Structure formats: structure tokens, C-alpha cells
C-alpha positions as CSV (number, residue, x, y, z in Angstrom):
1,M,19.4,58.2,59.5
2,P,21.1,58.6,63.0
3,W,19.1,59.1,66.2
4,S,21.3,61.9,66.9
5,R,20.4,63.4,63.4
6,I,16.7,63.0,64.0
7,I,16.7,64.3,68.1
8,S,18.9,67.7,67.0
9,G,16.5,68.3,64.0
10,V,13.4,67.9,65.6
11,I,14.8,70.3,68.5
12,A,16.2,73.0,66.2
13,I,12.7,73.0,64.1
14,A,10.7,73.3,67.4
15,L,13.0,76.0,68.6
16,A,12.8,77.7,65.0
17,L,9.0,77.6,65.6
18,S,8.3,79.2,69.1
19,S,11.1,82.0,68.0
20,T,9.4,82.5,65.2
21,L,6.0,82.6,66.6
22,L,6.7,84.5,69.5
23,G,8.9,87.3,67.5
24,G,9.9,90.3,69.0
25,W,12.8,90.1,70.8
26,Y,13.1,86.6,71.1
27,F,13.1,86.0,67.3
28,T,16.0,88.8,67.3
29,I,18.2,86.7,70.1
30,A,17.5,83.4,68.1
31,I,19.1,85.1,65.0
32,A,21.8,87.0,67.1
33,I,22.9,83.2,68.4
34,I,22.6,81.9,64.6
35,V,24.8,84.8,63.3
36,F,27.5,84.6,66.3
37,L,27.9,80.8,66.1
38,G,27.8,81.3,62.2
39,Q,30.7,84.0,62.4
40,Q,32.9,81.5,64.4
41,E,32.6,79.0,61.9
42,Y,33.1,81.4,58.8
43,F,36.4,82.8,60.7
44,N,37.8,79.2,61.4
45,L,37.3,78.7,57.6
46,V,39.2,81.6,56.9
47,R,41.6,80.7,59.2
48,A,42.5,78.1,57.7
49,R,43.6,79.6,54.7
50,G,46.0,81.5,56.6
51,I,44.1,85.0,56.2
52,A,43.6,86.8,60.0
53,P,40.2,88.5,60.0
54,A,39.3,91.2,62.1
55,A,36.7,88.3,63.5
56,K,35.8,89.9,66.9
57,T,35.1,93.8,65.6
58,T,33.0,92.2,62.8
59,M,31.0,89.7,65.6
60,F,30.5,93.1,67.6
61,V,29.1,95.2,65.0
62,S,27.0,92.2,63.7
63,Q,25.1,92.0,66.7
64,A,24.4,95.5,67.0
65,L,23.2,95.5,63.7
66,L,20.7,93.1,64.5
67,V,19.5,95.1,67.8
68,I,19.1,97.8,65.3
69,C,17.0,96.2,63.2
70,T,14.7,95.3,66.1
71,L,14.8,99.2,67.4
72,D,14.3,100.5,63.6
73,S,14.5,98.8,60.8
74,S,15.1,102.0,58.9
75,L,18.5,102.8,60.4
76,A,19.5,99.3,60.0
77,D,21.3,100.0,56.3
78,A,23.5,103.1,57.7
79,I,25.4,100.1,60.1
80,M,26.8,98.7,56.7
81,P,29.2,101.3,55.6
82,L,30.1,102.3,59.1
83,A,31.0,98.9,60.6
84,G,33.1,98.4,57.3
85,T,34.6,101.9,58.1
86,L,35.3,100.5,61.5
87,I,36.7,97.3,60.7
88,C,39.2,98.5,58.3
89,F,40.2,101.4,61.0
90,Y,40.7,98.5,63.5
91,L,42.7,96.5,60.7
92,L,44.8,99.3,60.1
93,F,46.4,100.0,63.5
94,Q,47.1,96.2,63.8
95,P,51.0,95.7,65.1
96,Q,51.3,93.6,61.5
97,F,50.2,95.1,58.3
98,A,46.7,93.8,57.6
99,T,46.8,92.1,53.9
100,I,43.6,92.5,51.2
101,A,42.6,89.2,51.8
102,D,42.2,90.4,55.7
103,I,40.0,93.1,55.3
104,S,38.1,91.2,51.8
105,A,37.0,88.1,54.7
106,S,36.1,90.6,57.4
107,I,34.1,92.3,55.2
108,M,32.8,89.2,53.6
109,G,32.0,87.7,57.2
110,L,30.3,90.9,57.8
111,F,28.0,91.1,54.7
112,Y,27.3,87.1,54.6
113,V,26.8,86.3,57.9
114,G,25.5,89.6,59.5
115,Y,24.3,91.8,57.2
116,L,21.9,89.4,55.0
117,P,20.8,87.5,57.9
118,S,19.8,90.6,59.8
119,Y,16.9,90.7,57.1
120,W,14.8,87.7,58.6
121,V,14.5,90.2,61.8
122,R,13.4,92.9,59.4
123,L,11.0,90.2,57.9
124,R,9.3,89.0,61.0
125,N,9.0,92.4,62.1
126,L,6.7,93.8,59.8
127,D,3.5,94.6,61.3
128,S,4.1,93.3,64.3
129,V,4.5,95.8,66.6
130,A,0.8,97.0,65.9
131,I,-1.0,93.5,67.0
132,S,2.0,92.8,69.7
133,N,0.1,91.5,73.1
134,I,3.0,90.0,75.1
135,P,6.3,91.8,76.5
136,L,9.3,92.2,74.5
137,G,7.3,93.4,71.1
138,S,5.9,89.8,71.0
139,Y,2.7,88.3,69.7
140,W,0.8,85.1,71.3
141,P,-2.4,84.2,69.3
142,N,-5.3,83.9,71.5
143,N,-7.8,82.2,68.7
144,W,-6.1,79.0,67.8
145,N,-9.0,77.4,67.2
146,D,-10.2,79.8,64.5
147,I,-6.5,79.7,63.1
148,L,-6.1,75.9,63.2
149,T,-9.6,74.7,62.1
150,Q,-10.6,77.8,59.8
151,G,-7.1,79.1,58.5
152,N,-8.2,82.5,60.1
153,L,-4.8,84.4,59.5
154,A,-6.5,88.0,59.7
155,N,-5.0,88.6,63.3
156,L,-1.8,87.2,62.4
157,S,1.3,90.1,61.1
158,Q,2.3,89.9,58.1
159,G,5.7,89.5,59.4
160,L,5.1,86.2,61.1
161,T,2.6,84.7,57.8
162,Y,5.5,85.3,55.4
163,T,8.3,84.3,57.4
164,I,6.6,80.8,58.3
165,L,5.8,80.2,54.6
166,T,9.4,81.2,53.4
167,F,10.8,78.6,56.2
168,L,8.1,76.1,54.7
169,C,9.1,76.9,50.9
170,I,12.6,76.3,52.0
171,W,12.2,73.4,53.9
172,A,10.2,72.0,50.7
173,A,13.3,72.7,48.7
174,D,15.6,71.2,50.8
175,I,13.4,67.8,51.2
176,G,12.1,67.7,47.8
177,A,16.2,68.3,46.3
178,Y,17.8,65.6,48.7
179,I,15.0,63.0,48.2
180,I,15.0,62.9,44.5
181,G,18.5,63.6,44.2
182,K,19.2,60.8,46.3
183,F,16.9,58.5,44.4
184,F,16.6,59.6,40.8
185,G,19.7,62.1,40.4
186,K,21.8,61.5,37.8
187,T,23.2,64.3,36.2
188,R,25.9,66.2,38.5
189,L,24.7,69.9,39.1
190,S,28.2,71.4,40.2
191,D,31.8,70.3,40.9
192,I,31.5,72.9,43.9
193,S,28.9,70.2,45.4
194,P,29.6,66.9,43.8
195,K,26.5,64.9,45.4
196,K,24.2,67.9,44.1
197,T,22.4,66.7,40.7
198,V,20.4,68.6,38.1
199,E,17.1,66.7,38.8
200,G,17.3,67.4,42.7
201,A,17.6,71.1,42.0
202,V,14.6,71.5,39.4
203,F,12.5,69.3,42.0
204,G,13.7,71.3,44.8
205,I,12.6,74.4,43.2
206,T,9.4,73.2,42.0
207,A,8.6,71.9,45.4
208,S,9.4,75.6,46.7
209,V,7.2,76.8,44.4
210,I,4.0,74.6,45.1
211,V,4.1,75.2,48.6
212,A,4.4,79.3,47.6
213,L,1.3,78.7,45.6
214,A,-0.6,77.4,48.3
215,G,0.5,79.7,50.6
216,A,-0.3,82.3,48.1
217,Y,-3.9,81.2,47.9
218,F,-4.7,80.9,51.6
219,L,-3.4,84.1,52.5
220,D,-5.1,85.5,49.6
221,L,-2.7,87.7,48.2
222,P,-3.0,89.8,44.7
223,N,-2.7,87.9,41.5
224,Y,-1.8,84.8,43.6
225,L,-1.1,82.7,40.6
226,I,2.0,85.1,39.6
227,T,2.8,86.0,43.1
228,G,3.4,82.2,44.3
229,L,5.1,81.5,41.3
230,A,7.7,84.2,41.4
231,L,8.0,84.0,45.3
232,G,8.3,80.1,44.8
233,L,11.0,80.5,42.4
234,L,12.6,83.0,44.2
235,I,13.3,81.2,47.3
236,G,14.0,77.8,45.7
237,I,16.2,79.5,43.6
238,A,18.0,81.8,46.6
239,S,18.1,78.6,48.6
240,L,20.0,76.9,46.2
241,L,22.5,79.5,46.0
242,G,23.2,79.6,49.1
243,D,23.9,76.1,49.6
244,L,26.1,76.2,46.9
245,T,28.2,79.4,48.3
246,E,28.7,77.5,51.4
247,S,29.9,74.2,49.5
248,M,32.1,76.8,48.3
249,L,33.4,77.9,51.2
250,K,34.2,74.9,52.6
251,R,35.8,73.3,49.6
252,D,38.2,76.4,49.7
253,A,39.1,76.0,53.1
254,G,39.6,72.1,52.8
255,V,36.9,70.8,55.3
256,K,34.1,68.7,54.8
257,D,31.3,70.4,57.8
258,S,31.4,73.9,58.5
259,G,31.6,72.8,62.2
260,Q,30.3,69.9,64.7
261,L,27.8,71.8,66.5
262,I,24.7,70.1,65.9
263,P,25.1,66.0,66.2
264,G,24.5,64.4,62.9
265,H,24.2,67.7,60.9
266,G,27.5,69.6,61.0
267,G,27.8,73.1,61.9
268,I,25.4,76.0,62.4
269,L,26.4,77.3,58.6
270,D,25.4,73.9,57.3
271,R,21.8,74.0,58.4
272,T,21.3,77.7,57.6
273,D,23.3,78.1,54.5
274,S,19.8,77.8,52.4
275,Y,18.6,80.8,54.8
276,I,21.2,83.4,53.9
277,F,20.3,85.1,50.3
278,T,16.6,84.1,50.7
279,A,15.3,86.8,53.7
280,P,16.6,89.8,51.7
281,L,14.9,88.5,48.5
282,V,11.6,88.0,50.3
283,Y,11.8,91.1,52.4
284,Y,12.1,93.5,49.3
285,F,9.5,91.5,46.8
286,V,7.3,91.9,50.0
287,T,7.9,95.2,50.4
288,L,8.0,96.7,47.3
289,L,5.9,94.3,45.0
290,V,3.1,92.6,47.1
């Protein structure tokens, strides 16, 4: 594996974990940067097909959505129809008539790379306000010894624990699918992504379930066996579908990678595709069921 890939991967993980641990506006800013760069890559893919989306308008309202999610998540869903209306209004008064493809690609950019990732902010903010102890709505644990040696998670917010658990499940699914698929995979999963195999996909989902079961046990979730199994399956399948969806977009645009921003890894969308569909499902799983 090239050193550039290893170094950039370590830096990305360190930034992700530190912003996740801090939460509050620190986490929102991190997600906002990812959404901004991801939407740039998405609209480049769209333009490769000769489509002229309302890129700047979509990117602006997506950032506004993240701000609203941080201030009051109950208002966040109201932004989606308002933003869609604004995008259509913008395209309606362009000098050149907008096409169905222009409108559809713009709304897809809002939904796929703006609205869905905003659920990471909502998930991380669960129960965070009550235990915030540093500026910008953030939290820094003062009892690291208890947390690391005794597994005492009582002082951590639900948002932090569920966000970390979701990350771990996604990483387990990605790593498991990659290793088993590379060395033991023989049955192609889909023509959309020829390198993915059924064996890799099954083991990736299984790895996600194992991590979720362990997390449900240590977090003392109700009916932890059923909860862990359901959560692991949910994250593993959503992670796989996110990966395949981004592969479909790249194949349609005729490119190998969504960008070249991260050395050895490609673009932002190449690294975050597994996370896009996961956050909304986990958020509603936690808030409605757990």
C-alpha cells in the first residue's frame, strides 16, 4: 500500500475522531467541509454528462441546512422543501431554459450530498446540550481513566456513543469486505462495481453485526442481542448500498474516481460514500426504536 495512502488515511481518521469527540460546532464545521467538497465532486460528475445544475445555490442551502441542524434539529426538515423551491426558482429564471435533467441533478445534489449527511449532525447532537462543558456546544471528557480502564460511558452523550459505534461498524464493514473480497472473493456482486464480490459483501455485513453486538452489550442497550443484530445489519447494508450508489454515479460519468483530493484515496465521495445513507437510518433507529 502506498505511503501516501497510509498517511492521508491516518490524518483523515485523526481529524474525524477529534471532531467527533468534540462535537458541537466543531463537528458541524467538519461535516460542512465534507459536504462542500463532496458537492463540488458530485456536480463535476453531473457536468461530465452535459448537465447544467444550480450548483452554487444548492451548495449554499446545504450549508444553511447544517447550521439549522446544529441550532434546532426540529426545523431542519423544513429546509428541504424550501431549498428545493429556491433551486427551481433559480433555474426558472436562467437565460437558457433549464432541462428536467438540470432540475433533477440539482435536487439530487441537495438530497444526496446535503440533506442525508446532515443527519450526522443530528445524530451527534443527541443529548449533547445537557453535558456540554466547553465553548461552541462541545464536550471534553474529564474522566478519561474511568472511560478507558473501566468502560464507564455514563458521562458521554448518546450522540457521541452512537456516532462512534456507527463509525466502527462502517469501518468494520469496509475493512472486512475489502480483505475477504480481495483474497477469497470469487462471485461478482454487481456489474456496477466489478471488484465487489458476494463473499466480501457478506463478510462486511457480518463484521458490522459483530461490532454492533459488542457495542450494544457495552452500552447496555435494551434487548442488546436483537438491537445489536438489527443495528449491525442496518449499517452494513446501508454502507454497501452507499458504496454501490457512488460507483453508479462514477460509471455513468465515465470516471474512475470522483476526484483526486486525498492522495491514494481519490475524492471525498470515494471515501465517504459508505456514510451517506447510514446516518439517517441510524438516527431514526435510535430515536424511534431504541
